[in-house]
Steps between C-alpha positions, in 0.01 A plus 500: 500500500639628827303730730730800426458460123121486541508824701717669240271384222194632684671836566598526132141419392363758741749759374404430140132544594573835658704609194216388271243696701728803512556493127123459445434794729756715319367431155262753356192347335370716216129436451419787260690756299392866516313471167324179606402650837366818333285285270374300793399801713383745230391267222592448135483767231578773752731793432744543786640840603756527784430787741764592756356644821682631810399560855611858491413643842590366845126510586413284196768246592389489864139450399587193295735370770226530764274278285781247483596490869756787483721351232527470122660151497365180660674426826566125509485341849842344423640855487663483156402740219708314231616825342150647459523871585214752525445726200269795435497462116270244339420398144138421428392338173176649373292281272261634241280325246317696229592824681346384830707433812470141618732531798858543618765257620788542739800270546610473859788313657472402870721291727387153595656241727776390261531791254316747284150434362376692198131571450288676240184655634230601255252768608171613354458875423310535832806367690359156586714191435451347158746213519832402666779302336816362667774565245802369694557349841782364703342282764519140611135458586347814353401392149131439600465880521519499116189279491217681319246372752694653791561828309133540420427616855669833415261580219274798584706613801525876525636786715243418772602131518749386769684276245679322781559133578278400790245770427362485148773281345551130570856379528646210303571226755873481567566822304386778732789734416447456127128559545563815705756626250243462219228669706733789573584546132132512408419744783792719395380511136150595610631770738737645238234511231260672738761759600644566154197471269173524695552738788 
């Protein structure tokens, strides 16, 4: 094979590799449906009631934003929000068993490096984190954030916790942006629950 043909073959292989990685990055991975995630964070045999809450006043919104670094959406270091826009209306899913509240759950979508990541954050009635589930993600290297062992570090975090990578949350090696996106989602759920239910 001539030198030029070898170069063309190598370029084609490299291009195919880039296309494969790009298609992998652009493919959403669904790890849990809403019903599955609700069962994981609130338990089985639980009656679920959706509750829509809104940050009504400017002061309320600013208070939550201050706890989140003056924003309502994670700001990725790559500068892309992947279509995730701030909102002031949130749907919480209240879980009750035998008439007793077992907790609430919030679905939150945050930008990652390659696209949107969807999380469900379960909270105890006192506002501490009960469990976190990664429902969908669009990352090349970020799947380890769905690992139960890594997600366990969020359990028990509350409004007084930093909930920040490098402070009280360890990053997944090679997936710092995914880790930070997950930490932001958890911190946001805690801050919103505190502002809308406990304050």
